[in-house]
C-alpha positions in Angstrom: -19.1 34.7 42.8 -19.4 33.3 39.3 -20.6 35.8 36.7 -23.6 35.0 34.7 -24.0 36.2 31.1 -27.6 36.0 29.9 -28.3 35.7 26.2 -31.9 36.5 25.2 -33.0 34.8 22.0 -32.3 31.3 20.7 -31.7 32.3 17.1 -28.6 32.6 14.9 -27.1 35.7 16.7 -28.0 34.5 20.2 -26.4 31.1 19.7 -23.3 32.6 18.1 -22.9 35.1 20.9 -23.4 32.4 23.6 -21.0 29.9 22.0 -18.3 32.6 21.4 -18.5 33.9 25.0 -18.5 30.4 26.6 -15.5 29.2 24.5 -13.5 32.4 25.1 -14.1 32.3 28.9 -15.1 28.9 30.3 -15.1 30.5 33.8 -18.3 32.4 33.1 -21.8 30.9 33.3 -23.6 31.5 30.0 -27.4 31.1 30.0 -29.4 31.2 26.8 -33.1 31.9 27.1 -35.6 31.3 24.2 -39.2 32.3 24.7 -40.7 29.7 22.3 -40.3 25.9 22.4 -38.1 25.9 19.3 -34.5 26.8 19.0 -33.0 28.3 15.7 -36.4 28.3 14.0 -35.3 30.7 11.2 -32.2 28.7 10.6 -34.4 25.6 10.1 -36.6 27.1 7.4 -34.2 29.4 5.6 -33.3 28.6 2.0 -36.2 26.2 1.7 -34.9 24.1 4.6 -31.3 24.1 3.3 -30.0 27.2 5.3 -28.3 29.8 3.3 -25.4 30.3 5.8 -23.5 33.2 4.1 -22.5 34.5 0.7 -19.2 33.9 -1.2 -18.0 37.5 -1.2 -14.8 37.8 0.9 -14.1 41.5 0.6 -15.9 43.6 3.2 -16.6 46.5 0.9 -18.2 44.2 -1.7 -20.2 42.2 0.9 -21.5 45.3 2.7 -23.1 46.7 -0.5 -25.9 44.1 0.0 -27.3 45.8 3.0 -30.0 48.5 2.5 -29.5 49.4 6.2 -26.2 49.1 8.1 -23.9 49.1 5.1 -21.3 51.5 6.7 -21.3 49.6 10.0 -20.7 46.3 8.3 -17.9 47.6 6.2 -16.0 48.1 9.5 -17.2 44.9 11.2 -16.8 42.3 8.5 -13.0 42.5 8.5 -13.3 41.4 12.2 -15.5 38.4 11.4 -16.7 38.0 7.8 -17.9 35.3 5.4 -14.5 33.5 5.3 -14.5 33.4 9.1 -18.0 31.9 9.0 -16.9 29.2 6.5 -13.8 28.4 8.7 -15.9 28.3 11.9 -18.3 25.7 10.6 -15.6 23.7 8.9 -13.6 23.5 12.1 -16.7 21.9 13.6 -17.1 19.4 10.8 -19.6 21.2 8.6 -18.4 22.0 5.1 -20.1 24.6 3.0 -20.5 24.7 -0.7 -21.0 27.7 -3.1 -23.8 27.8 -5.6 -23.6 29.6 -9.0 -25.2 32.8 -7.6 -22.7 32.9 -4.6 -25.1 31.6 -1.9 -23.4 29.2 0.5 -25.2 26.1 1.9 -24.1 23.1 4.0 -22.9 20.3 1.7 -25.6 18.1 3.2 -28.3 20.5 1.7 -30.0 20.4 5.1 -30.5 23.1 7.6 -30.6 20.5 10.3 -26.8 20.1 9.9 -26.3 23.8 10.9 -28.9 23.5 13.7 -27.2 20.4 15.1 -23.7 22.0 14.8 -24.8 25.1 16.8 -26.6 23.2 19.5 -23.7 20.8 19.9 -21.1 23.6 20.0 -23.2 25.4 22.6 -23.5 22.2 24.8 -19.8 21.4 24.4 -18.9 25.0 25.5 -21.2 24.6 28.6 -23.9 27.0 27.5 -27.1 26.4 29.6 -30.2 26.5 27.3 -33.7 27.1 28.5 -36.7 27.2 26.2 -40.2 28.6 26.8 -38.7 31.4 29.0 -39.3 34.9 27.8 -37.9 38.1 29.4 -40.5 40.8 30.4 -38.1 43.4 31.7 -34.5 44.2 32.3 -33.6 46.4 35.2 -30.2 48.0 35.7 -28.9 48.0 39.3 -26.0 50.4 39.2 -25.2 50.1 42.9 -25.3 46.3 43.0 -22.0 44.2 42.8 -20.9 43.5 39.2 -22.4 40.0 38.9 -25.8 41.4 39.8 -25.7 44.5 37.6 -28.8 43.4 35.7 -32.1 42.0 37.1 -34.3 40.2 34.6 -38.0 39.5 35.2 -38.9 36.3 33.3 -42.2 35.1 31.9 -42.1 32.2 34.4 -42.3 34.7 37.3 -38.7 34.1 38.2 -36.1 36.8 38.7 -32.6 36.4 37.5 -29.4 38.3 38.0 -26.7 38.8 35.4 -23.4 40.6 34.9 -23.9 41.0 31.2 -26.9 40.7 28.9 -27.0 40.1 25.1 -30.3 40.9 23.5 -30.7 38.8 20.3 -34.5 38.6 20.1 -34.7 39.0 16.3 -36.8 41.5 14.4 -40.4 42.3 15.0 -42.6 44.6 12.9 -44.6 45.6 16.0 -43.2 48.8 17.5 -44.5 47.9 21.0 -42.3 44.8 21.1 -39.3 47.2 21.6 -40.9 48.9 24.6 -38.8 47.1 27.2 -35.7 48.3 25.4 -36.9 51.8 25.3 -37.2 51.6 29.1 -33.5 51.2 29.2 -33.1 54.5 27.3 -32.5 53.0 23.9 -34.3 54.4 20.8 -35.2 52.5 17.7 -35.7 53.1 14.0 -39.3 52.3 13.3 -39.6 48.6 12.6 -41.2 47.8 9.3 -41.2 44.7 7.1 -38.5 44.0 4.5 -38.2 41.1 2.1 -41.8 40.7 1.0 -43.5 39.8 -2.2 -45.9 42.1 -4.2 -49.6 41.5 -4.3 -51.2 42.2 -7.7 -54.9 41.2 -7.2 -55.9 42.1 -10.8 -52.8 40.6 -12.4 -53.5 39.2 -15.9 -50.7 36.8 -15.2 -52.0 35.1 -12.1 -52.9 31.8 -13.9 -49.3 31.6 -15.0 -48.2 30.9 -11.4 -44.9 29.1 -11.3 -43.6 30.6 -14.5 -40.1 32.1 -13.9 -37.5 34.1 -15.8 -33.8 34.0 -14.9 -33.5 37.8 -15.2 -36.0 40.6 -15.1 -35.9 44.2 -14.0 -38.5 45.6 -11.6 -39.0 49.3 -11.3 -41.5 51.5 -9.5 -43.2 54.2 -11.6 -42.1 57.7 -10.6 -39.3 56.5 -8.3 -35.6 55.7 -8.7 -36.1 52.3 -7.2 -35.2 49.4 -9.5 -33.7 45.9 -9.1 -32.7 43.0 -11.4 -32.7 39.3 -10.9 -34.8 36.1 -11.3 -38.5 36.7 -11.2 -41.4 34.4 -10.3 -45.0 34.8 -11.2 -47.3 33.7 -8.4 -51.1 33.3 -8.0 -51.1 36.5 -5.8 -48.6 38.6 -7.8 -44.8 38.7 -8.1 -42.0 37.0 -6.2 -38.4 35.8 -6.7 -35.1 37.4 -5.9 -35.6 40.5 -8.0 -38.8 41.3 -6.1 -37.3 40.5 -2.7 -34.4 42.8 -3.5 -36.9 45.4 -4.6 -38.7 45.1 -1.3 -35.5 45.3 0.8 -34.2 48.4 -0.9 -37.7 49.9 -1.1 -38.9 48.9 2.4 -39.3 52.4 3.7 -40.5 53.8 0.4 -43.2 51.1 0.0 -44.3 51.4 3.6 -44.8 55.2 3.0 -46.8 54.4 -0.1 -49.0 52.0 1.8 -47.7 49.2 -0.4 -49.4 50.5 -3.5 -48.1 51.7 -6.8 -47.3 50.6 -10.3 -44.4 48.2 -10.7 -43.0 48.0 -14.3 -41.4 44.7 -15.2 -38.8 44.5 -18.0 -38.6 40.9 -19.2 -35.5 41.6 -21.4 -33.4 43.8 -19.1 -30.1 43.2 -20.9 -31.4 44.8 -24.2 -32.3 48.4 -25.0 -35.8 49.1 -26.4 -34.2 49.7 -29.8 -32.4 46.3 -29.7 -35.7 44.6 -28.9 -37.3 46.4 -31.9 -34.4 45.3 -34.2 -34.8 41.7 -33.0 -38.5 41.8 -33.9 -37.7 43.3 -37.3 -35.0 40.7 -38.0 -37.4 37.9 -37.1 -39.9 39.3 -39.5 -37.3 39.0 -42.2 -35.8 35.6 -41.2 -39.0 33.8 -40.3 -41.8 35.6 -42.1 -44.1 32.5 -42.3 -43.8 31.5 -38.6 -46.7 32.5 -36.3 -45.8 35.1 -33.7 -47.8 33.4 -31.0 -46.1 30.0 -31.0 -42.5 31.2 -31.6 -41.2 32.9 -28.4 -38.2 35.2 -28.7 -35.6 36.2 -26.1 -35.7 32.7 -24.5 -38.9 33.6 -22.7 -41.1 30.8 -21.4 -43.8 30.1 -24.1 -46.7 30.7 -21.7 -45.3 34.1 -20.8 -44.7 35.0 -24.4 -48.2 34.0 -25.4 -49.7 36.1 -22.6 -47.7 39.1 -23.7 -48.9 38.5 -27.3 -52.5 38.3 -26.1 -52.2 41.6 -24.1 -50.6 43.2 -27.2 -53.7 42.0 -29.2 -51.6 39.8 -31.5 -54.1 37.3 -33.1 -53.1 33.7 -32.5 -52.7 32.8 -36.2 -50.9 35.9 -37.3 -47.5 35.3 -39.0 -44.5 37.6 -38.5 -44.9 39.1 -42.0 -48.5 40.0 -41.2 -47.9 41.6 -37.8 -49.3 45.1 -37.7 -47.2 48.1 -36.6 -49.6 48.8 -33.8 -49.5 45.3 -32.3 -45.7 45.2 -32.7 -45.3 48.5 -30.8 -47.6 47.2 -28.0 -45.6 44.0 -27.8 -42.3 45.9 -27.5 -43.9 48.1 -24.8 -45.0 45.0 -22.8 -41.6 43.3 -23.2 -39.8 46.3 -21.6 -42.5 47.8 -19.4 -45.3 45.5 -18.3 -47.3 47.4 -15.7 -48.5 45.6 -12.5 -50.9 47.4 -10.2 -49.5 46.6 -6.7 -52.0 46.6 -3.8 -50.3 45.2 -0.7 -47.6 42.7 0.2 -47.3 39.2 1.3 -44.7 38.2 3.9 -42.1 35.9 2.5 -42.1 33.7 5.6 -38.8 32.0 5.1 -36.8 35.1 4.6 -38.9 37.6 6.4 -36.8 40.4 7.9 -37.5 43.5 9.9 -36.0 46.8 8.7 -35.4 49.0 11.7 -34.4 48.3 15.3 -31.9 49.6 17.8 -30.1 52.6 16.4 -26.5 51.9 15.5 -25.1 55.2 16.8 -26.2 54.0 20.3 -23.7 51.1 20.1 -19.9 50.6 20.3 -20.1 48.7 17.1 -16.9 46.7 17.3 -18.2 45.2 20.6 -21.9 45.5 19.8 -22.2 47.0 23.3 -24.6 49.8 24.3 -23.1 53.2 24.7 -25.9 54.0 27.2 -25.9 50.9 29.4 -22.5 49.3 29.8 -22.7 45.5 29.9 -25.8 45.4 27.6 -25.1 44.0 24.1 -27.2 43.6 21.0 -26.9 41.4 17.9 -28.9 40.2 15.0 -32.1 41.6 13.6 -32.9 43.6 16.8 -30.4 46.2 15.6 -31.0 48.4 12.5 -29.1 46.3 10.0 -30.8 44.2 7.3 -29.7 42.7 4.0 -31.1 41.3 0.8 -31.6 37.6 0.5 -28.6 35.4 -0.2 -27.1 34.7 3.2 -26.5 38.4 4.1 -28.9 38.5 7.1 -27.3 35.4 8.6 -23.8 36.8 8.1 -24.9 40.0 10.0 -26.1 37.7 12.8 -22.9 35.6 12.9 -20.7 38.8 12.8 -22.7 40.7 15.5 -23.0 37.6 17.7 -19.3 36.8 17.5 -18.2 40.4 18.4 -20.7 40.6 21.3 -19.6 37.2 22.5 -15.9 38.1 22.5 -16.6 41.3 24.4 -18.8 39.6 27.0 -16.1 37.1 27.7 -13.7 39.8 28.9 
């Protein structure tokens, strides 16, 4: 009797697991089920429709440092299938990747459709059967049944399906009840909460500067150790950009506990000390005494941002550097290194939205991504308690987990 391997979830991890299993053992029937009508929907929208496939860090220890959760696990797993393996996998199938200045890797075509087409084609060539609009309501273990019928799956279509092995790659979900069917199998989860979100600042005095960005800023939460650096974008609802998304990833549990409220402090000149900022202002006072403060931005800050900081520091529009009062100067320095933003809530960053939490890693044989509690049951992708910052790290976790599960299921 031919063994059926069932893969639940038509995202990055599910596809990678299905393809790897089918290629490694053509004798098995591999069936991939996706509950929506769309396959690889996150792959399509990621990176603004370009798909940030992975990151150009080829040492496991350096790569794993970009995961707020799952760092230790990935340090062990990335040597088995890491970023360089991902690059080689896609190249072997005719898709070349390119590296951007910040290390993110995209298809040379600059289109996520290239990655989607590659995965769908690889699955079809390997003989994977794909069914869409089929969800799984329940998985029952039948310990006394013959191996090919070890699992009984109840589908949303009303059908029942037997399988020898099952890979759960359903992605993350911030609703705790969506893990109920996995709890019934004896698994426990770290509470699922959102990661990679932007900060809402309803009373922001910067909201009319939406679209203004700085290449490097530091974001810190008052009274906490949490701080991150990187590009920052001002939006009409608050703050966004890589530094804020990093902040939300590392602070996912902290911000959840605080009800997404607090005071975020933004340092617009993170590479300088407060004293160096002061010296630069004093030097400008000497070298350009007749220039107006308002219309001569320093530190390569966008002029609209500089002018807003001057307004908040109560620097009159016509004041020249030589006339700047000590009080206004001190206020300007304070705002350059610590502009306060009163955070009240978050906004899901739809493209990169990730769930922190999921199946506990200690319940898995990690190098196989197989359950320690239910042999033959595998997990990969966001459904497990691994999540990274933006930059291709979450996709790499999906490729790595999917590959390892696929290899083990092919045995």
